[in-house]
N, C-alpha and C positions, 0 to 999 in steps of 0.2 A: 726716424719717423716711419720708415717702412715697417720696422719691427712692431711699432706701436699699432700701426694700421692693421697689420696681419693679425696681431693679438685681438684687436677689436673685432675683426671679421670673424675669427674663430669663436670668440665669445658669443657673438651674435648668432652664428650658426648653431652653437650648442644650445643657446636659449630657444632658438626657433625649433630645433629638434625636440627639445623637451616639451614645448607647447604642442607640437604636432602629435606627440605620442601620449599626451595627457588624456585621461578619461574624460569624455564629454558627458557621460551618463553614469549614474550610480544605481545599482540594483541591490537593495538590502532585503534578503529573504529570511524571515523569521520562521524557523522550523518547529515542528512538534516533537522533535527527537533530540537526544543528546549526541554529543560528538562521536561516541563510540558505536552508534547505531549503524546498521547496514544502509539505511536510508540516507543518513548523513554522508556516508562515504560516496554513495552514488551522486548525491547533490554536489559534493566537492568536485567530482569529475565534470559535472555539468557546468559548474561555475568557471572552471578553467577553460572549458571548451568555448563558452560564450566570450570570455575575454580574448582568447586566441583568434577566433573567427571574426570578431569585431575589430581586430587590429588594435586592441587596447582602448577602443572608444567607449566600451562598456566595462565598468569595474563592478564585480559581484562580491558582495560580502554576505557570508552565511552566518546566521545568528542561531545559537542552540536554543532549545526549548526553555522558555522563561526569561530569555535575555532582555526582551522588551515587554512582551505580554505573555499571558498564560496560553496554553495550547488552544483552549476553546474560545479564546479572544482573537485568534489570528485573522479570521475573516473580517471582523469589524475593523481591525487595525489596518489591513490592506485596503479595504473599502475607503477608509478615512484618510489614507495616506500617511499614517503614523510610521509604517514601513511600506515599501512599494512592492513587496513580494512575500508570499507565504507558502508553507507546505503543511498539508494535513490530509484529511479524507473527507469526502462529501458527506459521509454519514455522521460526521461531527456536527453537521448543521441540520440533522433530522428533527431537532427540536424546533427549528424555524419552519421546516417543511419536510415531511417524511420521505419524499422522493430521493433525498440524498443517498439513502442506502442502495438504491438501484444502480448507481454509477460506481461507487467505491466497493461495495460489499453485497452484491445480490445474493443473499443467503441461499445456500444449496442450489446455486444456479437457478434461483426462483422456482425450484421444483420442476423445471422444464428442461433440464439437461445442459444448460449453457455452461461451457468451461471458460477459463480465463482468456485463452487465446481467442476464442470466439467473441468475447466481450471487447477485447482490444480491437479486434477487426471491426466490430460494430461501431466503435468510437471513431476509427480512422477511415473506414471504408463505407460505413453505413450512416445512419442518422445520429449516431451517438454524440459527436462533437457539437452539432447544431442544438441538440436537446440539452447538452451540458451547459452551453452558453445561455440558453433560455432559462434553465434552472437558476443559474447565478444572477443573470442580469435582469430578468423579468419577474421571476417568481420571488427570489430573495431581495431583489432591488439592490444588488451589490455592484459597485463600479469596478468590476474585475474582469480580466481575461483569463479563463481557466484552461488547464491542460491536464488530462489523465495520463501520467507518464511512468509510474513506478508500480508495475504488477509484481506483487510479492507472494501471492497465493500459490498453491493451497496452504492455508495455515493448518497446523496440526490440530487434532481433536483436543489434545491436552495431556496433562500430567496427572497420574493417579497413583495411589499408594499400593495397589495390588492389581493382579490380573482380573479383568472382567470379561466373561465369555458370552454373556447374553444381554439383551436389551433390558430385561427385567432387573438385572443386577445394577446396570448403569442408572436406571431410573431412581435408585435409592441414594445416589451420591449427591452431596451438597457441592455444587459446581460453580466456579467463577466464570461468568460468561460476559462478552461484550454487551452493552445495553442495546435497547431498541429491538429491531426485528429478530436478531439472533436469540436474544433472551426470551422473547415472546414465543419463538418457535420451540425452544427447549421446554418451556412451560406447557405449551400445547401438546408436546410429546410426553409430558408427564414427569419431567425432570426438574427438581428444585434448584433454582439458580439465583445467584446474587451477582451484582456488578460492582466493580471497584477499580480504581486506577492501578497501573502496574506496580508501583512501589509499595502498595498496601497488600499485595497478594501473599508474599512470604510471611509477614507478621500475622495475617489472618489465618494462614495454615498452621502456624505455630500455636495459635490460641485455640485451634479446633473449630474456628468459624466455618471453614470450608474443608472438604475432603479432597478436592481436585481443582485444577484450574487450567486455563489456556492463556497464551499471551500472543506471540507473533510467529516465531520460527525458531529452529534450533540455534541459529547464530545469536538472535536477540534474547531467547530464553536462557541461554547459557550465561549471559551477562547478569541476569537477575538472580542466578543461583538456584534455579528450580531443582536441579539434580541433588541438592543438599537435603531436600524435603521429600521428594518423590523419586522413584526409580522406574516406574512403568510409564513409557512414553508412547501414546497412541498417535501415530503420524497422520492417518487418514481422517481428516475432519471435514465437516460440511458447513458449519456455521459461518465461516469465512473462507470457503473453498476458493472464492475469488476475492482478492484484496488488492485494491489499486489506489495508491496514494496520488494525490494531485498537487500541482503547483499553480497558484493563482498570482497574477500580476495586476497591479493597479492599472485600470484601463486608460486613464488619462496619461499615465507615464508611458504605457505601451504606444498609445496613439501619437505621442510626441516624437517617437523615433522615426527617422527616415525609413523608407521601404526596405533598404538593404539591411538595416539593423533589426527591423521587425522580422525579416527572413532569418537572420542569425538566431533570434530567440526561437522562432518556430521550428527550425531544423535542429537546433540544439535540444529542444524538447523531444522531438522524434528520436534522436540519438540516445536520449536518456532511457527510453523504453528498452533499447538493446542492452545498454549498460546494466539495467536492473535485472533483466533476464539472465544475463551471463554471470553477474556477481551473485545472484540469488542461488544458482546451482553450485557455484564454487564455494561460497562462504557457508551455506547450510550443509553441504556434504562434508566439508571439513569439520564443522562444529558437531555434526551428528557422530562422525567417527571418533572425535575426542570424547564425547559424552559416553559412548559405549566402552571405549578402551581405557579411559582414565577414571570415569565416574561410575562405572558398572551399571549404566542405564540399560534397561531392557526395551527393545523396540517391539511394540505390540501391534497386531492387526485389529482394527476396529470391527466389531461384529457386523456381519452383512445386514442383519435385520435393522440395525440402527440407520442404515442408508435410506431404506424405503420409508421408515417411520419419520425420520427428520425431514425428508423431502416432502412428504405429505403434509406435515405440520407447517413447514415454511410456506408451501403453496397456499395453504388456507389463510395464513396470516397476511401474506402479500395481497391476496385477492380481497381481503377485508379493506385494506388501504386503497386498493384500486377502485373498489365500489364507492368509497367515501370521497375521493378526490379526483377531479378531472385531469390534472396534470400528471399525477401519479399514474393514472390509467393510460395516459398518452405515452408515457415512457415505457410502461409495462407492455403495452400492445406492440410498440416498436421492437422491443426485445423478444417478444413472443414470435413475431414474424422472422426475426433473425435466427431464433432457435429452430424454427421449422426449416429454415434453409441450411443451417450449419450442423446441427446435432447429428443427423445421419452420417455425415462425412467425418466429423470429429470423433464420434464413437468408434469408428472403424480404424482411423489412423492412430488414435490414442491407444486402442486395444492392441495394435501390433507392437507398439513400444513396450507395453506391459508384458506381453507374451515373450518378447525377446529377453527382457530382463529376468523374468521368471525362469525361462529355460536355462539361461546362463548360471543362475544361482542354484537351480535344481541339479545342474550338472557339476556343481562345485567349482566352476571356472571363476566365479565371483562369490565372495563370502560376505556375511553380514557384519563387517567391521570387527572381525575377531582380533583379540589381543595378540 
């Protein structure tokens, strides 16, 4: 009898332990990326962090692009509770309201000198998060809790078939650009552009539809095989010099969490910013080295006159939207004030890093990924 009782107690304890560690909440995040993407790798770290910090009370499942809905359907899916989490970029929803581009991809720093670090600071230390929530919840009427957490920029200008040394030469190139404000800015600058999804870029180049293209970064560009088509890689781009992916969570689901688990979500999102910055440097540096050493890619410097021309064009396009829409202007004005505060400082600190790197390379201490 004692043995039977002991076995019964042990079985009960095991069952109790299993229940105690069972997930009480499930978070299914539909991503806009495939599993090999750098973004997906960062989100995988985020998912593991949430599970660990919640003591197993939250289980996170990452779903690759297209697993439940298409990329441009993610917001509606999260809003409706088809999935309770999503990853994309606010400029994906610019068709619903153009202010989306201001958060995820303020083209050319809005022509006012903002860099990515300053925009992230605006989000977490300024008015950015408040305005981001207003954009999703009040302007788009979406039942979501948003976070801007994956800063990937600056994205390269792109891939070209030859060296271009002047703005006039670049203006003649048929170029694949992201849609929206970036494409409008290129057109304003006098450059013929078309927009298409990532998987369509290489076939379009092979058919001669485009002469050059941009995508995301060395790590993600390498996956699509750009180096098989083009060998001249212009790293300094402005169209998405700031590129910040966001994660949105169904607000009803988030509100159902107890305060301690809401804090787990919030702090895990903050930590994801650091993961993205660190992995961005590591993965893209490794990929660029491989592209040069193994694929004979030539790293090019973008002509200086392109910078001023594109900034002027993007500022003109952005102001057009600001004049037409009160909420767009509200966000733009907030970012303008943040630029006035941060650009003088950021210009100087960013400049010292550039000068250090240039001095090391000019002295031959560091080389340009030589074979």
